[in-house]
FITOR-691703 format. One record per residue (C-alpha): residue number from 1; z, y, x. Coordinates in Angstrom, 1 decimal, decimal comma. Example, Ala and Ser with C-alpha at 12.3 -4.5 7.8 and 13.67 -1.06 7.14 Angstrom:
rec resi = 1 Z = 7,8 Y = -4,5 X = 12,3
rec resi = 2 Z = 7,1 Y = -1,1 X = 13,7
END
This chain:
rec resi = 1 Z = 70,0 Y = -85,7 X = 22,1
rec resi = 2 Z = 67,1 Y = -87,8 X = 20,9
rec resi = 3 Z = 64,6 Y = -88,8 X = 23,6
rec resi = 4 Z = 60,9 Y = -89,7 X = 23,1
rec resi = 5 Z = 59,9 Y = -92,2 X = 25,8
rec resi = 6 Z = 56,4 Y = -91,8 X = 27,3
rec resi = 7 Z = 54,4 Y = -93,4 X = 30,0
rec resi = 8 Z = 51,3 Y = -92,0 X = 31,8
rec resi = 9 Z = 48,1 Y = -93,9 X = 31,9
rec resi = 10 Z = 46,3 Y = -91,8 X = 34,5
rec resi = 11 Z = 46,7 Y = -89,0 X = 37,0
rec resi = 12 Z = 45,0 Y = -86,7 X = 34,6
rec resi = 13 Z = 48,1 Y = -86,5 X = 32,4
rec resi = 14 Z = 46,4 Y = -88,4 X = 29,7
rec resi = 15 Z = 49,1 Y = -90,7 X = 28,2
rec resi = 16 Z = 50,2 Y = -92,6 X = 25,2
rec resi = 17 Z = 53,4 Y = -92,1 X = 23,3
rec resi = 18 Z = 55,4 Y = -95,2 X = 22,3
rec resi = 19 Z = 58,8 Y = -95,9 X = 20,9
rec resi = 20 Z = 58,6 Y = -92,6 X = 19,1
rec resi = 21 Z = 60,6 Y = -93,7 X = 16,1
rec resi = 22 Z = 63,6 Y = -96,0 X = 16,3
rec resi = 23 Z = 64,4 Y = -95,6 X = 20,0
rec resi = 24 Z = 68,0 Y = -96,5 X = 20,5
rec resi = 25 Z = 70,5 Y = -93,7 X = 21,1
rec resi = 26 Z = 72,4 Y = -94,6 X = 24,2
rec resi = 27 Z = 76,2 Y = -93,9 X = 24,3
rec resi = 28 Z = 77,0 Y = -90,7 X = 26,1
rec resi = 29 Z = 79,2 Y = -87,6 X = 26,0
rec resi = 30 Z = 76,9 Y = -85,9 X = 23,5
rec resi = 31 Z = 76,8 Y = -88,9 X = 21,2
rec resi = 32 Z = 80,6 Y = -89,3 X = 21,3
rec resi = 33 Z = 81,2 Y = -85,6 X = 20,7
rec resi = 34 Z = 78,8 Y = -85,6 X = 17,8
rec resi = 35 Z = 80,5 Y = -88,6 X = 16,2
rec resi = 36 Z = 84,0 Y = -87,1 X = 16,8
rec resi = 37 Z = 83,0 Y = -83,7 X = 15,2
rec resi = 38 Z = 81,7 Y = -85,5 X = 12,2
rec resi = 39 Z = 84,6 Y = -88,0 X = 12,0
rec resi = 40 Z = 82,3 Y = -91,0 X = 12,7
rec resi = 41 Z = 83,8 Y = -94,1 X = 14,3
rec resi = 42 Z = 82,5 Y = -94,9 X = 17,7
rec resi = 43 Z = 81,4 Y = -98,4 X = 16,8
rec resi = 44 Z = 78,3 Y = -100,2 X = 15,8
rec resi = 45 Z = 78,2 Y = -98,8 X = 12,3
rec resi = 46 Z = 78,8 Y = -95,3 X = 13,6
rec resi = 47 Z = 76,0 Y = -95,6 X = 16,0
rec resi = 48 Z = 73,7 Y = -97,0 X = 13,4
rec resi = 49 Z = 74,5 Y = -94,0 X = 11,2
rec resi = 50 Z = 73,9 Y = -91,6 X = 14,1
rec resi = 51 Z = 70,6 Y = -93,3 X = 15,0
rec resi = 52 Z = 69,5 Y = -92,9 X = 11,3
rec resi = 53 Z = 70,5 Y = -89,3 X = 11,3
rec resi = 54 Z = 68,6 Y = -88,6 X = 14,5
rec resi = 55 Z = 65,6 Y = -90,4 X = 13,2
rec resi = 56 Z = 65,6 Y = -88,4 X = 10,0
rec resi = 57 Z = 65,9 Y = -85,2 X = 12,0
rec resi = 58 Z = 63,3 Y = -85,9 X = 14,7
rec resi = 59 Z = 60,8 Y = -88,2 X = 13,0
rec resi = 60 Z = 58,5 Y = -85,5 X = 11,5
rec resi = 61 Z = 58,4 Y = -83,8 X = 14,9
rec resi = 62 Z = 57,6 Y = -87,0 X = 16,7
rec resi = 63 Z = 55,0 Y = -88,0 X = 14,3
rec resi = 64 Z = 53,3 Y = -84,6 X = 14,6
rec resi = 65 Z = 53,3 Y = -84,8 X = 18,4
rec resi = 66 Z = 51,9 Y = -88,3 X = 18,3
rec resi = 67 Z = 49,2 Y = -87,2 X = 15,9
rec resi = 68 Z = 48,2 Y = -84,3 X = 18,2
rec resi = 69 Z = 47,9 Y = -86,6 X = 21,1
rec resi = 70 Z = 46,1 Y = -89,3 X = 19,3
rec resi = 71 Z = 43,7 Y = -86,9 X = 17,6
rec resi = 72 Z = 42,6 Y = -84,8 X = 20,6
rec resi = 73 Z = 42,9 Y = -84,2 X = 24,3
rec resi = 74 Z = 44,6 Y = -80,8 X = 23,8
rec resi = 75 Z = 47,4 Y = -81,5 X = 26,2
rec resi = 76 Z = 45,1 Y = -82,8 X = 28,9
rec resi = 77 Z = 42,9 Y = -79,8 X = 28,7
rec resi = 78 Z = 45,2 Y = -77,1 X = 27,8
rec resi = 79 Z = 48,4 Y = -77,6 X = 29,7
rec resi = 80 Z = 47,0 Y = -76,4 X = 33,1
rec resi = 81 Z = 45,5 Y = -73,3 X = 31,6
rec resi = 82 Z = 48,4 Y = -71,9 X = 29,6
rec resi = 83 Z = 51,2 Y = -69,8 X = 31,1
rec resi = 84 Z = 54,3 Y = -71,8 X = 31,6
rec resi = 85 Z = 57,8 Y = -70,7 X = 32,2
rec resi = 86 Z = 59,2 Y = -72,0 X = 35,5
rec resi = 87 Z = 61,7 Y = -74,2 X = 33,6
rec resi = 88 Z = 59,0 Y = -75,7 X = 31,4
rec resi = 89 Z = 56,7 Y = -76,2 X = 34,3
rec resi = 90 Z = 59,4 Y = -77,9 X = 36,3
rec resi = 91 Z = 60,1 Y = -80,2 X = 33,4
rec resi = 92 Z = 56,5 Y = -81,0 X = 32,9
rec resi = 93 Z = 56,0 Y = -81,9 X = 36,6
rec resi = 94 Z = 59,1 Y = -84,0 X = 36,5
rec resi = 95 Z = 57,7 Y = -85,9 X = 33,5
rec resi = 96 Z = 54,3 Y = -86,3 X = 35,1
rec resi = 97 Z = 55,6 Y = -87,5 X = 38,5
rec resi = 98 Z = 58,5 Y = -89,7 X = 37,4
rec resi = 99 Z = 57,5 Y = -90,8 X = 33,9
rec resi = 100 Z = 60,7 Y = -89,3 X = 32,6
rec resi = 101 Z = 61,5 Y = -88,8 X = 28,9
rec resi = 102 Z = 60,3 Y = -86,1 X = 26,6
rec resi = 103 Z = 63,0 Y = -84,3 X = 24,8
rec resi = 104 Z = 62,6 Y = -82,8 X = 21,3
rec resi = 105 Z = 62,8 Y = -79,4 X = 22,9
rec resi = 106 Z = 60,0 Y = -80,2 X = 25,2
rec resi = 107 Z = 57,9 Y = -81,5 X = 22,3
rec resi = 108 Z = 58,5 Y = -78,3 X = 20,4
rec resi = 109 Z = 57,4 Y = -76,2 X = 23,4
rec resi = 110 Z = 54,4 Y = -78,4 X = 23,9
rec resi = 111 Z = 53,4 Y = -78,1 X = 20,3
rec resi = 112 Z = 53,8 Y = -74,3 X = 20,5
rec resi = 113 Z = 51,6 Y = -74,2 X = 23,6
rec resi = 114 Z = 49,0 Y = -76,4 X = 21,9
rec resi = 115 Z = 49,0 Y = -74,2 X = 18,8
rec resi = 116 Z = 48,6 Y = -71,0 X = 21,0
rec resi = 117 Z = 45,8 Y = -72,6 X = 23,0
rec resi = 118 Z = 44,1 Y = -73,7 X = 19,8
rec resi = 119 Z = 44,4 Y = -70,2 X = 18,3
rec resi = 120 Z = 42,8 Y = -68,8 X = 21,5
rec resi = 121 Z = 40,1 Y = -71,4 X = 21,4
rec resi = 122 Z = 39,4 Y = -70,8 X = 17,7
rec resi = 123 Z = 39,2 Y = -67,0 X = 18,4
rec resi = 124 Z = 36,8 Y = -67,6 X = 21,2
rec resi = 125 Z = 34,6 Y = -69,9 X = 19,1
rec resi = 126 Z = 34,6 Y = -67,4 X = 16,3
rec resi = 127 Z = 33,6 Y = -64,6 X = 18,6
rec resi = 128 Z = 30,8 Y = -66,8 X = 20,1
rec resi = 129 Z = 29,7 Y = -67,8 X = 16,6
rec resi = 130 Z = 29,6 Y = -64,1 X = 15,6
rec resi = 131 Z = 27,6 Y = -63,2 X = 18,7
rec resi = 132 Z = 25,2 Y = -66,1 X = 18,0
rec resi = 133 Z = 24,7 Y = -65,0 X = 14,4
rec resi = 134 Z = 24,1 Y = -61,4 X = 15,5
rec resi = 135 Z = 21,6 Y = -62,6 X = 18,1
rec resi = 136 Z = 19,8 Y = -64,8 X = 15,5
rec resi = 137 Z = 19,7 Y = -61,9 X = 13,1
rec resi = 138 Z = 18,2 Y = -59,6 X = 15,8
rec resi = 139 Z = 15,6 Y = -62,3 X = 16,6
rec resi = 140 Z = 14,8 Y = -62,8 X = 12,9
rec resi = 141 Z = 14,4 Y = -59,0 X = 12,5
rec resi = 142 Z = 12,2 Y = -58,8 X = 15,6
rec resi = 143 Z = 10,1 Y = -61,7 X = 14,3
rec resi = 144 Z = 9,8 Y = -60,1 X = 10,9
rec resi = 145 Z = 8,8 Y = -56,8 X = 12,4
rec resi = 146 Z = 6,2 Y = -58,4 X = 14,6
rec resi = 147 Z = 4,8 Y = -60,3 X = 11,6
rec resi = 148 Z = 4,7 Y = -57,1 X = 9,6
rec resi = 149 Z = 2,9 Y = -55,3 X = 12,4
rec resi = 150 Z = 0,5 Y = -58,2 X = 12,8
rec resi = 151 Z = -0,2 Y = -58,2 X = 9,1
rec resi = 152 Z = -0,8 Y = -54,4 X = 9,1
rec resi = 153 Z = -3,1 Y = -54,7 X = 12,1
rec resi = 154 Z = -5,0 Y = -57,5 X = 10,5
rec resi = 155 Z = -5,4 Y = -55,4 X = 7,3
rec resi = 156 Z = -6,8 Y = -52,5 X = 9,4
rec resi = 157 Z = -9,2 Y = -54,8 X = 11,2
rec resi = 158 Z = -10,3 Y = -56,3 X = 7,8
rec resi = 159 Z = -11,0 Y = -52,9 X = 6,5
rec resi = 160 Z = -12,9 Y = -51,9 X = 9,6
rec resi = 161 Z = -14,9 Y = -55,1 X = 9,5
rec resi = 162 Z = -16,0 Y = -54,6 X = 5,9
rec resi = 163 Z = -17,1 Y = -51,0 X = 6,6
rec resi = 164 Z = -18,6 Y = -51,4 X = 10,1
rec resi = 165 Z = -19,1 Y = -55,0 X = 10,9
rec resi = 166 Z = -22,4 Y = -56,9 X = 11,3
rec resi = 167 Z = -24,0 Y = -58,8 X = 8,5
rec resi = 168 Z = -22,5 Y = -62,0 X = 10,0
rec resi = 169 Z = -19,0 Y = -60,5 X = 10,3
rec resi = 170 Z = -19,1 Y = -59,2 X = 6,7
rec resi = 171 Z = -20,2 Y = -62,6 X = 5,5
rec resi = 172 Z = -17,4 Y = -64,3 X = 7,3
rec resi = 173 Z = -14,9 Y = -61,9 X = 5,9
rec resi = 174 Z = -16,2 Y = -62,5 X = 2,4
rec resi = 175 Z = -15,9 Y = -66,3 X = 2,8
rec resi = 176 Z = -12,6 Y = -66,4 X = 4,7
rec resi = 177 Z = -10,8 Y = -63,3 X = 3,7
rec resi = 178 Z = -7,4 Y = -64,9 X = 4,2
rec resi = 179 Z = -8,3 Y = -67,1 X = 7,2
rec resi = 180 Z = -8,7 Y = -66,5 X = 10,9
rec resi = 181 Z = -12,3 Y = -67,4 X = 11,2
rec resi = 182 Z = -13,5 Y = -63,8 X = 11,1
rec resi = 183 Z = -10,8 Y = -62,2 X = 13,3
rec resi = 184 Z = -12,1 Y = -63,2 X = 16,7
rec resi = 185 Z = -15,6 Y = -61,9 X = 15,9
rec resi = 186 Z = -14,2 Y = -58,7 X = 14,3
rec resi = 187 Z = -12,2 Y = -58,0 X = 17,5
rec resi = 188 Z = -15,3 Y = -58,4 X = 19,7
rec resi = 189 Z = -17,4 Y = -56,2 X = 17,5
rec resi = 190 Z = -14,5 Y = -53,6 X = 17,3
rec resi = 191 Z = -14,4 Y = -53,5 X = 21,1
rec resi = 192 Z = -18,2 Y = -53,1 X = 21,3
rec resi = 193 Z = -18,0 Y = -50,2 X = 18,9
rec resi = 194 Z = -15,2 Y = -48,6 X = 20,9
rec resi = 195 Z = -17,3 Y = -48,4 X = 24,0
rec resi = 196 Z = -20,6 Y = -47,6 X = 22,3
rec resi = 197 Z = -20,5 Y = -44,0 X = 23,7
rec resi = 198 Z = -20,5 Y = -45,2 X = 27,3
rec resi = 199 Z = -23,9 Y = -45,0 X = 28,9
rec resi = 200 Z = -23,2 Y = -47,2 X = 31,9
rec resi = 201 Z = -24,8 Y = -50,6 X = 32,2
rec resi = 202 Z = -22,7 Y = -53,3 X = 30,5
rec resi = 203 Z = -22,0 Y = -56,5 X = 32,6
rec resi = 204 Z = -20,0 Y = -59,6 X = 32,0
rec resi = 205 Z = -16,6 Y = -60,2 X = 33,5
rec resi = 206 Z = -17,2 Y = -60,3 X = 37,3
rec resi = 207 Z = -14,6 Y = -62,9 X = 37,7
rec resi = 208 Z = -16,8 Y = -65,4 X = 35,9
rec resi = 209 Z = -19,4 Y = -65,1 X = 38,8
rec resi = 210 Z = -19,3 Y = -68,0 X = 41,2
rec resi = 211 Z = -19,4 Y = -65,8 X = 44,4
rec resi = 212 Z = -16,4 Y = -63,7 X = 43,3
rec resi = 213 Z = -13,1 Y = -64,9 X = 44,9
rec resi = 214 Z = -10,7 Y = -62,2 X = 43,5
rec resi = 215 Z = -10,2 Y = -58,6 X = 42,7
rec resi = 216 Z = -7,8 Y = -55,7 X = 43,2
rec resi = 217 Z = -7,5 Y = -52,4 X = 41,6
rec resi = 218 Z = -9,8 Y = -49,9 X = 43,4
rec resi = 219 Z = -7,6 Y = -47,5 X = 45,5
rec resi = 220 Z = -10,4 Y = -46,0 X = 47,6
rec resi = 221 Z = -13,2 Y = -45,1 X = 45,2
rec resi = 222 Z = -16,4 Y = -43,4 X = 46,2
rec resi = 223 Z = -17,4 Y = -40,0 X = 44,8
rec resi = 224 Z = -19,9 Y = -41,8 X = 42,5
rec resi = 225 Z = -17,3 Y = -44,3 X = 41,3
rec resi = 226 Z = -14,9 Y = -41,5 X = 40,5
rec resi = 227 Z = -17,6 Y = -39,5 X = 38,7
rec resi = 228 Z = -18,4 Y = -42,6 X = 36,6
rec resi = 229 Z = -14,7 Y = -43,1 X = 35,7
rec resi = 230 Z = -14,4 Y = -39,5 X = 34,7
rec resi = 231 Z = -17,5 Y = -39,7 X = 32,6
rec resi = 232 Z = -16,2 Y = -42,8 X = 30,8
rec resi = 233 Z = -12,8 Y = -41,3 X = 30,1
rec resi = 234 Z = -14,4 Y = -38,2 X = 28,7
rec resi = 235 Z = -16,7 Y = -40,2 X = 26,5
rec resi = 236 Z = -13,8 Y = -42,3 X = 25,1
rec resi = 237 Z = -11,8 Y = -39,1 X = 24,4
rec resi = 238 Z = -14,7 Y = -37,5 X = 22,7
rec resi = 239 Z = -15,1 Y = -40,5 X = 20,5
rec resi = 240 Z = -11,4 Y = -40,5 X = 19,5
rec resi = 241 Z = -10,8 Y = -43,7 X = 21,5
rec resi = 242 Z = -8,5 Y = -42,2 X = 24,1
rec resi = 243 Z = -5,4 Y = -43,9 X = 22,6
rec resi = 244 Z = -6,8 Y = -47,4 X = 22,3
rec resi = 245 Z = -9,1 Y = -47,6 X = 25,4
rec resi = 246 Z = -8,0 Y = -47,5 X = 29,0
rec resi = 247 Z = -10,6 Y = -47,2 X = 31,8
rec resi = 248 Z = -10,0 Y = -48,4 X = 35,4
rec resi = 249 Z = -11,9 Y = -49,3 X = 38,6
rec resi = 250 Z = -11,7 Y = -52,7 X = 40,3
rec resi = 251 Z = -12,9 Y = -54,0 X = 43,7
rec resi = 252 Z = -14,2 Y = -57,5 X = 43,7
rec resi = 253 Z = -14,1 Y = -59,7 X = 46,8
rec resi = 254 Z = -16,9 Y = -62,2 X = 47,4
rec resi = 255 Z = -17,2 Y = -65,3 X = 49,5
rec resi = 256 Z = -18,5 Y = -64,6 X = 53,0
rec resi = 257 Z = -21,2 Y = -67,2 X = 52,7
rec resi = 258 Z = -22,4 Y = -66,1 X = 49,3
rec resi = 259 Z = -24,7 Y = -63,4 X = 50,6
rec resi = 260 Z = -23,2 Y = -61,0 X = 48,0
rec resi = 261 Z = -21,4 Y = -57,9 X = 49,2
rec resi = 262 Z = -18,1 Y = -56,9 X = 47,7
rec resi = 263 Z = -18,6 Y = -54,5 X = 44,8
rec resi = 264 Z = -16,8 Y = -52,2 X = 42,4
rec resi = 265 Z = -16,9 Y = -52,4 X = 38,6
rec resi = 266 Z = -15,4 Y = -50,4 X = 35,8
rec resi = 267 Z = -13,3 Y = -52,0 X = 33,1
rec resi = 268 Z = -12,4 Y = -50,7 X = 29,7
rec resi = 269 Z = -9,4 Y = -52,4 X = 28,0
rec resi = 270 Z = -9,8 Y = -52,0 X = 24,3
rec resi = 271 Z = -6,7 Y = -52,5 X = 22,1
rec resi = 272 Z = -7,8 Y = -53,8 X = 18,7
rec resi = 273 Z = -5,9 Y = -53,2 X = 15,5
rec resi = 274 Z = -4,3 Y = -56,7 X = 15,8
rec resi = 275 Z = -2,9 Y = -55,7 X = 19,2
rec resi = 276 Z = -5,1 Y = -58,0 X = 21,2
rec resi = 277 Z = -6,8 Y = -56,4 X = 24,2
rec resi = 278 Z = -10,5 Y = -57,0 X = 24,8
rec resi = 279 Z = -12,2 Y = -56,2 X = 28,1
rec resi = 280 Z = -15,6 Y = -54,5 X = 28,5
rec resi = 281 Z = -17,1 Y = -54,3 X = 32,0
rec resi = 282 Z = -19,6 Y = -51,8 X = 33,4
rec resi = 283 Z = -21,5 Y = -51,5 X = 36,7
rec resi = 284 Z = -20,9 Y = -48,4 X = 38,8
END
């Protein structure tokens, strides 16, 4: 039997193979039996012929094994993770602990395990690549859908601005039809038009006032506040704005030393054709 001699360079089973080719065949029962079966004299010439025969038989296998070890860390990574027969595991442990020899049979088994592990790894990588490609395709589709929706909304806002915008807005649209210079103004004017039917007094965003410390949605409205909210909702529905405008009541907290009492205010969130929400506030 031809043995491949190995030594271990660390406790992590990372090792180098040496004397792969040309290792002497020691005299033994198997060698003698082999020579006798083939009518070879048990002398120097006979053993040279036997060594040559063994080399020719095992050299490709040894070279492949050495190439695997030199080219990757498959054995280091894979061996503890693959199922081993008790016999194979015992042989591996013996080699690891004692620095024994690797037989050709062991090399074949190791190569088979490495091939199986590589196939498993390749399948996993292929599945991950397919999942990644699917995810990227979904992201691209979502991005394209969002871009198309934005473009459609922008076109609607452009059409509205040309028909209903102020002189300034229409002039901006004419000068920058493909730019964004007119969009912000168009969204503001669209929001103003959406709440035009509301007769309450318009105010700025209360959070911009210095004395206001915060706000919460109004959960205990007065009769007057509820009446104002109902009136606003009815006006928006009558104007055909019920789907794009949402009215709500908010309670604003003020600083104790400001001299300003906490107060309620009504907010209308207007969704413009571009999808951007613009707030309009009213006193109640």
